N, C-alpha and C positions, 0 to 999 in steps of 0.2 A: 511507516514509518520514516523516522529520520535516522541518519547514520552519522556516527562520529568517527573522525580520523584517529588512527593510532598514534602512539608517541613517535613513530618513525617518520612521520610526515610533518611538515611545517604547519603552523596554525592557518586555518582557512577562515576567511571573513564570513561571518554568518549573514546570510542574505535575508533581509526582512521580507522581501516579496514572497519567497518560498515559505516562510513561516506563516504569512497571511493565508496562503493557499492550503497549507497543511492544517491550519486551524479551521478553515472553511470545510475541508474534507471531513474532519472528525465531527464537526457540527452537523453536517448533512447526514452522516451515518447515524449519529445519536438520535436525531429527530425521526429518521426513518424507522429505527428500531423501537423508539419510545411508543410508537403507535400500537405495538404488541401488548402494551400494558394499559392500565387506566390512564386517560389523558384528556386534556382540554380539546374542544372541537377544532381549534385552529391548528393543532398538531397534525391532523389528517392532511390538511392542505400543505402545510409547511414541510412535512416529511415525505410527501408522496413521491418526490423526485430525489429524495435523499440517498437512494441506493447508488446514485452516480458518484457519491463521495468515494466509494471504493475505486472507481475508475480514475479519479483524480489521484488517489494514493498510488495506483499503478503507474501513472505517468510520472509522478514525482520520483518513485523508486527507480523506474527505468532510467530517468535522467541522472539521478544522483550516483547510482552505482556504476553505470557505464561511463560516466564522465571521469570518475576516478581511474577506471581501467584504461580508457582511451588515453588519458594524460600520461599514464605510466608507459604505455606502448609508444606514444609519440616521443617521449623523452629518452627512449631506448633502454629503459629499465626492465622491460618485460613485466610479467605478472607473477608475483609470489603467491601461489595457491595457498601455501601454509598460512601466510599472513592474512590473506583475504578471508579464509575460512575461520581463523581464530577471531577476527573482528566480528564476523557475522554470528559466530557461536555465542560470544559473550554479550553481544547486543540484543539478540533475539531470544535465545533459549531460556535464560534464567527466569524472566518475567512470565514467559509462556508456560513453562513447567510449573511455576508457582500457581498460576490461575488454573491450569489443568488439574493440579492436585486438589484444589478447592472443589472442582466439579466432580471428581471421583470420590473424594473423601467426605464431602459434606453434601448430602442429598438436597438439603434445603437451599443450597446455592444455585441449583439448576432452575433456570427460568421456565423450562418446559420439561416434560417427561421425554424419555427416549434419548440415549446418549450413544453415539457410535462407539465401536470397540476401541480400547486404548491403543492398540497397535496402529490404527489408522491415524491417530493424532501423533504418535511418536514417529511414524514414517512420513508424515505430511502428505498423506494420500486420501485424507478425509473428503476432499472435494470430488473424488470420483465415486459415482454411485450413491451420492448423498440424497436420500429420499425423505423429504420433510414429513411425509405421512407417518413415518415411524420414528425418525430421529431428528429432533428439533433443538435439543440443548447444545449450547456452544457451537451452533451451526455456523456462526459468523467466522469461525476459524478457517473456513474454506479459502478465504482470500490470502491468509497467511501461508497456507499450503502452496498456493500459486507462487507467492513471492519466494518461498524457500526453494522451490524447484528452479526458479529463475536464478537465485543466488548460486545454486549448485552447478547449473549448466553454462551460464553466460561466460564465466572466466575460462572454462574449458574450450568453448567455441571460439573465443577470441584468441586463445593460445594457438589454436589450429589455424585460423585464418591469418594470424600474424606472419605466417610464412609467405603469404601472398600479398597482393595489393589490398591493404585493409579497407580503405575507403570504398573502393570499387566492389569488393566482395560483400562488404557490409551493406552497401546500398542495394545490391541485387538481392541479398538475403532478406532484408527488411521488406522490400517491395513484394517479394514472392510470398512471404508469410502473411503480409497484410492482405493481399489480394486473395490468397487461399482461404483466409478466414471467412470471406463472403460465401464461398462455395461450401465450406464445411458446415457453417451454420444453416445455410439454406437446405442442405441435405438432411441435417439433423431435424430441422423443422418438419420437412416433408415426411420423414420416416418415423419420428417418435411423437410428434405433437399433433400435426394436422389430422391423422386418423382418429384422434380422440375428441376433436372439436365437435361440440354439439351432443356428445354422448353423456357427459357427466360434468358437473360444475367444477369440481376440483381436479378431475383427472388430467385435463390438459395443463393446468397450472403446475401440478406436482411433476408431471413429465417434463415440462419446460425447464423447471429449476434443475431437475436431475440431469437432463441430457444436453441442455443449452447453457444455462446460467452458470453452473458451477465448474464444469470441466475446463482444464487449463487450455486445451487447444481451441476453445471458443472465446477465451478471454485474454488473448495476447495483444489486443489492439492498444491498450494503454501502455503496456511495457514497451512495445515496439515504437510507439510514438515518442516515449521518453528517450529510448536509445537513439532514435533518429535525431532528436534535438541535440543530444550530447555529441553525436558524430559530426553534425554540422558545425557546432561550436568549436570542436577540436580540429577538424580537418578542412573546413571551408570558412576561414576567417572573413573573407570578403562577403560571403552570404550572411554570416552572423552579423556583420556590421549593418547590412541592409535591413535585416529583420529587427534588430534592436534599436535602430535609429529613431523610430517613431513608436515608443513603448505604449503610450496611451491609445494610439490608433489600434495597435495589436490587442490591447485589452478590450476595446470596444468590439473588435472583430470576434474575439473569443466569446464575449457575452452574447453577441448576436447569434453565433453558432450554437451555443448552449441553449439559447432561447428557442431556436429552431428545433433542436433535439427534444426540448421539453414538449413541444406541441406534437412532435412525431411519435414520442414514446409514452407520454404521461397518462393519457386518458385510459388506455388499456395497455399495461406493460407487456402482457403475454400476447404479442402479435408478431406476425412475420416481419413487419417493418422494423420493430425493435430488434428482432433477432438478427436480421441480415444487415441492415444499414444503421440502426440506432447505436449499437456499440461503437463502431468506428467513428461515427459522427461525434459522439460524446468525447471520445478520446482525442480526436483532432481539436475539438473546441478547447478542452483543457490543456492540450499541448500548446495551442496559441496563447492561452493565458499564462502558462509557464514561461514561454518566451517573453511575454510582457513583464512578468515578475522579475526576470533576469535583465531587463533593460534599464539602464541608469536613468533614462528619460521618463520612466513610467511612475505613476503615483504609488503603485504597489511597492516599488523599489525604494522610494523616498520615504514612505510613511513608516514611522518608528513602530517596531513590533513589540510593544510593551505587554499588553494583555494577550495578543495573539501569539507572542513568543512563548509565554508560559503554556498556553494550550497546545501549541505545536510540540513543545518539549514533552508534554504529558500525553500526546495523542496516542502513542503506542499502548501505554498502560490503560488509557481510557477505552481504547478499542477492545482490548482483551477482556476487561472486567465489567463494562458498563451494564450489560444485560443482567448479570447476576446481582449486581449492586442495586439496580432499579427494582428487581424482583424482591429482594430482601427488604428494601426500604418500604415498599408498598405493603409487603406482608406484615411487617412490624408496626407500621403506623396507620394501617388501613382502618382501624377501629376509631381513630381520633381525627384523621384527616381524609377528606374526600379524595379518593384515588383519581377522579376525573377533574379535579380542580387545579387552579393555577398554583395554589400553595404547595400541593404535592409535587407538581412539576419542578418548582424552585428547590424544594427540599431534595428531590431525587437528583437534580443537576448538581447541587452542592455536594451530596454524598458521593456521586460519581467522581467529581474532581478531588474530593478528599481521599477516596480510596486510591485514585491514581497517584496522588502525592505520596501516600504510604508505600505503594508498590514501587514508585520511583526511588524513594530514599532508602527503603529497606532491602530491596532486591536489585533494581537496575544499577544504581550508582556504585554500590560495593563491587558488583561484578565488572563494571566498567573500569574501576580502579585496578581490580585484579587483572583485567585484560591488559591494561597499560604496563603492569609489572611483568606479565608474561612476555609481552613484546619487547620490553626493555631488556630483560634477561636474554631473550633471543638475539637481539642486536649486539649485546655485549659479548655473547658467546661467539658470534660471527666475527667480531672485531679482534678478539683475543689472539687468534693465530697470527693476524697481521702485525699486531703490536710485538709479539714474541719474535717474529722474523726481523723486526727492526732493532731489537736489542743488540748492543755491541757484544762481540764475543769476548769471553773472559778466559784468560789463560793462567 
């Protein structure tokens, strides 16, 4: 998702390039998941690489969140953990808890049988030990678990390293974690997946998702890439200028890299190549595209985000609710509309957007306004003692 600044910060120009990429990310995810339901034949091909939309979300989140924190550190303001967590709480939890309530209160909303225990959703640990053979409903919340863990630990880590040379320590830490990912995934493949290859059709796939695809320690590439971009932009302005000087060339490079990743990973997703080198290559490719989107010379930066801006705004609500909405739509209309036809696809897409609009206006926006009021009262309370000290003494 996308992140809004609190009232304590000056307005930030909305970047059309990032909206385009966020809209692309949710479109990829939607097409990928739509293959689980009745669908036209073309969706199989269009959505086969759609799982990478989550990686694009990770890169965007890594950049957007860390950029705010780096800027605050660079300006000498430090990091207010209370303010940071208040923003994340009101931005993420209300819509998430609303959809989670639908899954547990309305059995018909579940797109598949098998729902992990509630405590795993509430503690954002669902992505550990998630076995699709038994629990498939609301499984896509695994990526939100990773993002919430990221939100929890990143500011704490930055507060710790702020006592040292932030750019140097950050560069060493990012490189170490990025390289370590290759070895961790290779080890996971060798111990959990490779022994099952050739024994059972579904065994290796289910093991791969459980031990490789979902755990946080295997999926840090996108977040690390986003953090690296934010660090470069904040602490290495000369390098930033070089990277953003030729925005369209960066966009073409990113498209070339993601095309290479497509041929490396797409034919058979559950492979050692995808496991070890596919994830980081995809993240780097999307990272290059994010740099392009932030470049004033790039077409993504210049192109107005009218339609994509709306989809980008709704992307979080779409992500949370789209599976349940598609399931209900096909369940209700299946007697009259061919589930595998283009008509049903258009109807389902419209219903997903409509449901996201409802979730946005009924849940998200009221809680964002409440967030602003909470932060405003916090700021006023912090300023009050200062104002009182400045009052002239009365005798």
